[in-house]
C-alpha positions as CSV (number, residue, x, y, z in Angstrom):
1,M,-134.7,-64.6,-23.0
2,L,-132.6,-66.8,-20.8
3,M,-129.8,-67.2,-23.3
4,P,-128.6,-63.6,-23.2
5,D,-128.6,-63.6,-19.4
6,K,-126.4,-66.7,-19.3
7,K,-124.0,-65.2,-21.7
8,R,-123.9,-62.0,-19.7
9,R,-123.1,-63.9,-16.5
10,R,-120.4,-65.9,-18.2
11,R,-118.7,-62.8,-19.4
12,L,-118.9,-61.2,-15.9
13,I,-117.3,-64.3,-14.4
14,I,-114.5,-64.3,-17.0
15,L,-114.0,-60.6,-16.4
16,A,-113.9,-61.1,-12.6
17,I,-111.4,-64.0,-13.0
18,A,-109.2,-61.8,-15.3
19,V,-109.3,-58.9,-12.8
20,F,-108.4,-61.3,-10.0
21,V,-105.5,-62.8,-11.9
22,A,-104.2,-59.3,-12.8
23,A,-104.5,-58.1,-9.2
24,A,-102.7,-61.3,-8.0
25,L,-99.9,-60.7,-10.6
26,L,-99.5,-57.1,-9.5
27,V,-99.3,-58.1,-5.9
28,F,-96.8,-60.9,-6.7
29,R,-94.6,-58.5,-8.7
30,A,-94.8,-55.9,-5.9
31,N,-93.7,-58.4,-3.4
32,R,-91.2,-60.3,-5.5
33,K,-87.6,-60.3,-4.2
34,T,-84.6,-59.2,-6.4
35,E,-81.7,-61.5,-6.1
36,A,-78.2,-59.9,-5.7
37,E,-74.9,-61.7,-5.8
38,R,-73.5,-62.2,-2.3
39,Y,-70.1,-62.4,-0.8
40,V,-69.4,-63.9,2.6
41,L,-66.6,-62.0,4.4
42,K,-63.8,-64.5,5.4
43,P,-60.1,-64.0,6.2
44,I,-58.1,-64.6,3.0
45,D,-54.4,-64.5,2.1
46,L,-54.4,-61.7,-0.5
47,N,-51.5,-61.4,-2.9
48,Y,-51.9,-58.0,-4.6
49,T,-50.2,-58.1,-8.0
50,I,-49.8,-55.5,-10.7
51,L,-50.1,-56.7,-14.3
52,A,-48.8,-54.6,-17.2
53,N,-47.4,-55.0,-20.7
54,C,-43.7,-54.6,-21.0
55,T,-41.0,-54.3,-23.6
56,V,-37.3,-55.3,-23.5
57,D,-35.6,-51.9,-23.5
58,Y,-32.0,-52.6,-22.5
59,P,-29.4,-53.5,-23.4
60,R,-29.9,-52.3,-27.0
61,P,-27.6,-53.2,-29.9
62,L,-24.9,-50.5,-30.3
63,D,-23.4,-49.5,-33.6
64,L,-19.7,-48.7,-33.4
65,T,-18.5,-46.2,-36.0
66,F,-15.0,-45.1,-37.1
67,Q,-13.7,-41.8,-35.8
68,T,-11.1,-41.3,-38.6
69,A,-10.7,-42.2,-42.3
70,G,-8.5,-44.9,-43.6
71,V,-8.3,-48.3,-45.3
72,V,-9.5,-51.3,-43.2
73,L,-6.4,-53.5,-42.5
74,G,-8.0,-56.2,-40.4
75,V,-11.3,-57.4,-38.9
76,E,-10.6,-59.4,-35.7
77,V,-14.2,-60.7,-35.0
78,A,-17.1,-62.3,-36.8
79,D,-20.9,-62.3,-36.3
80,G,-21.8,-64.0,-33.1
81,D,-18.4,-63.8,-31.5
82,R,-17.9,-62.9,-27.8
83,A,-15.9,-59.7,-27.2
84,A,-14.1,-58.7,-24.1
85,H,-14.1,-55.1,-22.8
86,G,-11.3,-53.2,-24.7
87,Q,-10.8,-56.0,-27.3
88,V,-9.8,-54.6,-30.7
89,L,-12.5,-55.5,-33.2
90,V,-11.4,-53.7,-36.4
91,R,-8.1,-52.0,-37.4
92,I,-7.5,-49.4,-40.1
93,D,-4.2,-48.2,-41.7
94,D,-2.2,-46.5,-38.9
95,F,1.0,-45.5,-40.7
96,E,0.4,-41.7,-40.6
97,A,-1.0,-41.9,-37.1
98,R,2.0,-43.9,-35.8
99,R,4.5,-41.6,-37.5
100,N,2.8,-38.5,-36.1
101,L,2.8,-40.1,-32.6
102,A,6.5,-40.7,-32.8
103,I,7.2,-37.1,-33.8
104,R,5.1,-35.8,-31.0
105,E,6.8,-38.0,-28.5
106,D,10.2,-36.8,-29.6
107,G,8.9,-33.2,-29.5
108,L,7.8,-33.6,-25.9
109,R,11.1,-35.2,-24.8
110,S,13.0,-32.3,-26.4
111,A,10.9,-29.7,-24.7
112,E,11.2,-31.4,-21.4
113,L,15.0,-31.7,-21.7
114,K,15.3,-28.0,-22.5
115,L,13.2,-27.1,-19.5
116,K,15.2,-29.5,-17.3
117,N,18.5,-28.0,-18.4
118,A,17.1,-24.5,-17.8
119,Q,16.0,-25.5,-14.3
120,D,19.1,-27.5,-13.4
121,E,21.8,-25.2,-15.0
122,V,20.7,-21.7,-16.1
123,L,18.4,-21.0,-13.1
124,P,20.9,-22.1,-10.5
125,S,23.7,-20.1,-12.2
126,L,21.6,-17.0,-12.2
127,T,20.7,-17.6,-8.6
128,E,24.3,-18.0,-7.7
129,K,25.2,-14.8,-9.5
130,L,22.5,-12.9,-7.6
131,R,23.9,-14.3,-4.3
132,E,27.4,-13.1,-5.2
133,S,26.2,-9.7,-6.2
134,E,24.3,-9.5,-2.9
135,V,27.5,-10.2,-1.0
136,V,29.4,-7.6,-2.9
137,R,26.6,-5.1,-2.3
138,D,26.5,-5.8,1.4
139,Q,30.3,-5.5,1.7
140,A,30.3,-2.2,-0.2
141,E,27.5,-0.9,2.1
142,R,29.5,-1.7,5.2
143,T,32.6,-0.1,3.8
144,L,30.7,3.1,2.9
145,K,29.2,3.3,6.4
146,R,32.6,2.9,8.1
147,N,34.3,5.5,5.8
148,R,31.6,8.0,6.7
149,E,32.3,7.5,10.4
150,I,36.1,7.8,9.8
151,E,35.8,10.8,7.5
152,A,33.7,12.5,10.2
153,A,36.5,12.0,12.7
154,G,38.9,13.5,10.2
155,I,41.0,10.4,9.8
156,I,40.6,10.0,6.0
157,A,40.1,12.4,3.2
158,K,36.8,13.2,1.6
159,A,38.0,11.6,-1.7
160,E,38.2,8.2,0.0
161,L,34.5,8.6,1.1
162,E,33.4,9.5,-2.4
163,K,35.3,6.5,-3.8
164,A,33.5,4.1,-1.3
165,D,30.2,5.6,-2.3
166,R,30.8,5.1,-6.0
167,E,31.7,1.4,-5.3
168,Y,28.5,0.9,-3.3
169,Q,26.3,2.4,-6.0
170,S,28.0,0.2,-8.6
171,A,27.5,-2.9,-6.4
172,L,23.8,-2.0,-5.8
173,S,23.2,-1.5,-9.5
174,R,24.8,-4.9,-10.4
175,Y,22.6,-6.6,-7.7
176,N,19.4,-5.0,-9.0
177,Q,20.2,-5.9,-12.5
178,Q,21.0,-9.5,-11.5
179,K,17.8,-9.8,-9.5
180,L,15.7,-8.4,-12.4
181,E,17.3,-10.9,-14.8
182,L,16.5,-13.8,-12.5
183,E,12.9,-12.8,-12.0
184,N,12.4,-12.3,-15.7
185,Y,13.9,-15.6,-16.5
186,S,12.0,-17.6,-13.9
187,R,8.6,-15.9,-14.2
188,S,8.0,-14.3,-17.6
189,G,11.1,-14.9,-19.6
190,R,12.8,-18.0,-21.1
191,L,11.9,-20.4,-18.3
192,A,8.2,-19.6,-18.6
193,D,8.5,-19.9,-22.4
194,L,10.1,-23.4,-22.0
195,A,7.3,-24.5,-19.6
196,T,4.7,-23.3,-22.2
197,Q,6.5,-25.3,-24.9
198,V,6.3,-28.5,-22.7
199,S,2.6,-28.0,-22.1
200,T,1.9,-27.5,-25.8
201,A,4.0,-30.6,-26.7
202,R,2.0,-32.7,-24.2
203,A,-1.3,-31.5,-25.6
204,Q,-0.1,-32.3,-29.1
205,L,1.0,-35.8,-28.0
206,E,-2.4,-36.5,-26.4
207,L,-4.0,-35.6,-29.8
208,A,-1.6,-37.8,-31.6
209,R,-2.4,-40.7,-29.2
210,R,-6.1,-40.2,-29.7
211,D,-5.6,-40.2,-33.5
212,F,-3.6,-43.4,-33.2
213,D,-6.2,-45.0,-30.9
214,N,-8.9,-44.1,-33.4
215,T,-7.3,-46.5,-35.9
216,R,-8.4,-49.3,-33.6
217,L,-12.1,-49.9,-33.0
218,A,-12.4,-51.6,-29.6
219,A,-15.3,-53.0,-27.6
220,P,-16.6,-50.5,-25.1
221,F,-17.9,-53.3,-22.9
222,E,-18.1,-57.1,-22.7
223,G,-20.7,-58.3,-25.2
224,T,-21.6,-60.3,-28.3
225,V,-20.9,-59.1,-31.9
226,I,-24.3,-59.0,-33.7
227,K,-23.0,-57.9,-37.1
228,V,-19.7,-56.9,-38.8
229,H,-20.4,-54.3,-41.5
230,V,-16.9,-53.9,-43.1
231,Q,-14.1,-56.1,-44.6
232,P,-10.4,-55.7,-45.1
233,G,-9.4,-53.4,-47.9
234,E,-12.5,-51.3,-47.7
235,R,-12.2,-47.6,-47.4
236,A,-13.5,-46.4,-44.0
237,T,-14.9,-42.9,-43.4
238,P,-15.7,-41.1,-40.2
239,A,-19.1,-42.1,-38.7
240,M,-19.2,-45.1,-41.0
241,R,-20.8,-48.1,-39.2
242,A,-18.3,-50.9,-38.6
243,V,-19.6,-53.3,-35.9
244,T,-22.9,-53.8,-34.0
245,I,-22.4,-55.2,-30.5
246,L,-24.8,-56.1,-27.7
247,E,-23.7,-55.7,-24.1
248,S,-23.6,-58.7,-21.8
249,A,-25.8,-57.2,-19.0
250,S,-29.1,-58.1,-17.3
251,W,-32.2,-57.4,-19.4
252,Q,-34.2,-54.4,-18.4
253,L,-37.9,-54.4,-19.3
254,V,-39.8,-51.1,-19.3
255,L,-43.5,-50.9,-18.4
256,N,-46.0,-48.2,-17.5
257,V,-48.6,-48.6,-14.7
258,D,-51.4,-46.4,-13.4
259,Q,-50.2,-43.8,-10.9
260,K,-52.7,-45.2,-8.4
261,E,-50.3,-48.1,-7.9
262,L,-47.5,-45.9,-6.6
263,P,-48.2,-46.6,-2.9
264,F,-47.4,-50.2,-3.5
265,L,-44.3,-49.8,-5.7
266,K,-40.7,-49.9,-4.6
267,P,-37.4,-51.3,-5.9
268,D,-36.7,-55.1,-5.4
269,L,-40.3,-56.2,-5.5
270,A,-40.5,-59.7,-7.0
271,A,-41.9,-60.0,-10.6
272,V,-42.7,-62.7,-13.0
273,V,-42.4,-62.1,-16.8
274,T,-43.8,-63.9,-19.7
275,M,-42.9,-63.0,-23.3
276,D,-45.6,-63.0,-26.0
277,A,-43.5,-65.3,-28.2
278,Y,-43.0,-67.8,-25.3
279,P,-46.2,-67.5,-23.2
280,E,-45.6,-70.8,-21.4
281,T,-42.2,-69.8,-19.9
282,R,-42.2,-67.8,-16.7
283,I,-39.1,-65.8,-15.9
284,D,-38.4,-64.5,-12.4
285,G,-37.2,-60.9,-12.0
286,H,-37.4,-57.9,-9.7
287,V,-38.3,-54.2,-9.9
288,S,-35.1,-52.3,-10.5
289,Y,-36.5,-48.7,-11.0
290,V,-39.6,-46.8,-10.0
291,C,-40.4,-43.5,-11.8
292,S,-39.2,-40.2,-10.3
293,E,-42.1,-38.4,-11.9
294,V,-45.6,-39.2,-13.4
295,D,-46.5,-38.8,-17.0
296,K,-49.1,-36.0,-16.9
297,E,-50.7,-36.9,-20.1
298,R,-51.2,-40.6,-19.5
299,N,-51.2,-40.5,-15.6
300,T,-48.8,-43.4,-15.6
301,C,-45.5,-44.2,-13.8
302,E,-42.6,-45.9,-15.6
303,L,-41.2,-49.0,-14.0
304,R,-38.2,-51.2,-15.0
305,V,-38.0,-54.9,-14.3
306,E,-34.7,-56.7,-14.4
307,I,-34.4,-60.3,-15.5
308,P,-31.3,-62.5,-15.8
309,R,-29.1,-62.3,-18.8
310,D,-28.9,-66.1,-19.3
311,V,-32.5,-66.4,-20.7
312,P,-31.5,-67.6,-24.2
313,F,-34.5,-66.5,-26.3
314,I,-34.8,-62.9,-25.1
315,K,-34.2,-60.3,-27.8
316,S,-34.0,-56.5,-27.6
317,G,-37.4,-55.0,-28.4
318,M,-39.5,-58.1,-27.5
319,A,-42.9,-57.6,-25.9
320,G,-44.4,-59.4,-23.0
321,K,-46.3,-59.1,-19.7
322,S,-45.0,-58.5,-16.3
323,E,-46.8,-59.4,-13.0
324,I,-45.4,-57.6,-10.0
325,L,-46.1,-58.9,-6.5
326,A,-46.8,-55.5,-4.8
327,A,-48.1,-56.5,-1.4
328,K,-49.1,-59.5,0.7
329,Y,-52.0,-59.5,3.2
330,E,-52.4,-62.5,5.4
331,K,-55.8,-63.4,6.9
332,A,-57.2,-60.1,5.6
333,L,-61.0,-59.2,5.7
334,A,-61.1,-58.2,2.0
335,L,-64.2,-57.4,0.0
336,P,-64.4,-57.3,-3.9
337,A,-64.3,-53.7,-4.9
338,R,-67.5,-54.0,-7.0
339,F,-69.6,-54.5,-3.8
340,V,-68.7,-51.0,-2.7
341,K,-71.1,-48.3,-4.0
342,R,-70.4,-44.6,-3.8
343,D,-72.7,-41.6,-3.3
344,A,-71.0,-38.2,-3.7
345,G,-67.7,-39.9,-3.1
346,R,-68.7,-41.6,0.1
347,P,-68.6,-45.5,0.1
348,Y,-71.5,-47.7,1.0
349,V,-72.2,-51.4,1.2
350,W,-75.3,-53.6,1.3
351,T,-75.4,-56.2,4.1
352,W,-77.8,-59.1,4.8
353,D,-78.5,-60.1,8.4
354,G,-80.6,-63.2,7.5
355,R,-83.9,-61.4,7.3
356,K,-83.4,-58.0,5.5
357,A,-80.9,-56.0,3.6
358,E,-79.4,-52.8,4.9
359,R,-77.3,-50.1,3.3
360,I,-74.4,-49.0,5.5
361,A,-71.7,-46.3,5.2
362,V,-68.3,-48.0,5.4
363,S,-64.6,-47.2,5.7
364,V,-62.5,-49.0,3.1
365,R,-58.9,-49.1,2.0
366,P,-58.3,-50.0,-1.7
367,V,-55.9,-52.8,-2.6
368,G,-55.6,-52.2,-6.3
369,E,-58.7,-52.0,-8.5
370,R,-60.3,-55.4,-7.5
371,W,-60.2,-55.5,-3.7
372,V,-60.8,-53.3,-0.7
373,L,-60.0,-53.9,3.0
374,V,-63.2,-53.2,5.1
375,E,-63.2,-52.0,8.7
376,G,-65.9,-52.6,11.3
377,F,-67.2,-55.9,10.0
378,A,-66.8,-59.4,11.4
379,A,-66.0,-62.5,9.5
380,E,-69.1,-64.3,8.0
381,T,-70.8,-60.9,7.3
382,V,-72.9,-61.3,4.1
383,F,-72.6,-58.4,1.5
384,L,-74.9,-57.9,-1.5
385,D,-73.9,-56.5,-4.9
386,A,-76.9,-54.2,-5.4
387,A,-77.4,-50.8,-6.9
388,L,-77.0,-47.9,-4.4
389,D,-80.7,-46.9,-4.8
390,A,-82.1,-50.4,-4.8
391,P,-85.2,-50.9,-2.5
392,A,-84.0,-52.7,0.6
393,G,-87.2,-54.6,1.1
394,R,-87.0,-56.3,-2.2
395,L,-83.4,-57.5,-2.0
396,K,-82.4,-61.1,-1.1
397,P,-79.1,-63.0,-1.4
398,G,-78.4,-64.6,-4.8
399,P,-75.4,-66.7,-6.0
400,E,-72.3,-66.6,-3.8
401,I,-69.1,-65.0,-5.2
402,R,-66.0,-66.9,-4.3
403,P,-62.6,-65.1,-3.7
404,D,-60.9,-67.2,-6.4
405,S,-63.3,-65.9,-9.0
406,I,-62.2,-62.3,-8.6
407,R,-59.7,-61.5,-11.4
């Protein structure tokens, strides 16, 4: 009878121990602290940079094409040659163009000579005739007036007065006719026709000069010949590709950044570029253009970074990365952005005063995506990276986050 009692007591003891252990475990878990990464606020020199992929966009190889048809007479350059602005690269047969140019030049000289003769000889002659007829008219008018006075006094016969009147009417008619002839000649007659002929001849000469210039393919800028596509004796047609040339200008790289970076962007900001094909080589440059409008679909802003032309390995279309130094903050009290939690858009932070954690509303100013400037906190303040709804009583500082680990 004793054996069952002993077994029962043993079971009760084991059960009591198990209940005690379970209760202790629950109490331990209830009081266990949750570690949260900590950041100690200290003044730091913060260089805010913007990193984005980029592509070499300008200068691009330019295909030069013929503007007229003809047989290629000469190719003055080869692949890889340097070309000066205006240098002739390719010539095609210019016989017809040269002949037409000479004809048009002669035509203009002839038209200008005729116009000059008309202005220097015919026009002055008509002007002089008008002046003579005006003198005769004025004299006849004075004679008529005097004869009227004399005839009224009875000194001369009426026949003399009528004669003077006929002479005045004749002189007036000749004057009007001469005046009309001069006006017609100078405004709408022969002189105007000659001026139109000169204008037409000049336009024809300009067309002939353009046709002649089109027989010579010249470099539109200083650059390097990438490829020559024709050879002497070949038949050229309009729009046929002849030479590919690359302008000798600073390289322009295009990149797109988030529109949130706009407050930090302006021309002449320093930039460092690395090309994917040469990742170990850092190339200094600067921002040359900031977008005038934002891409609505991608919410991005286009930038252009200029780098020197003398980088030997750069090729049009190459891809790389550009790092733009957008802002410098010296001795700034900056906090990693991930330590800021938001509730309905309002920012909060967790602080540790050495004994307990406290959630505090805060005023922050973003510096890119990784840092914020905090206001109202002194240096050496400890911040915890905990969830917004974490129980304050269970939080304690964990591993420290260093500024140089924020990437």
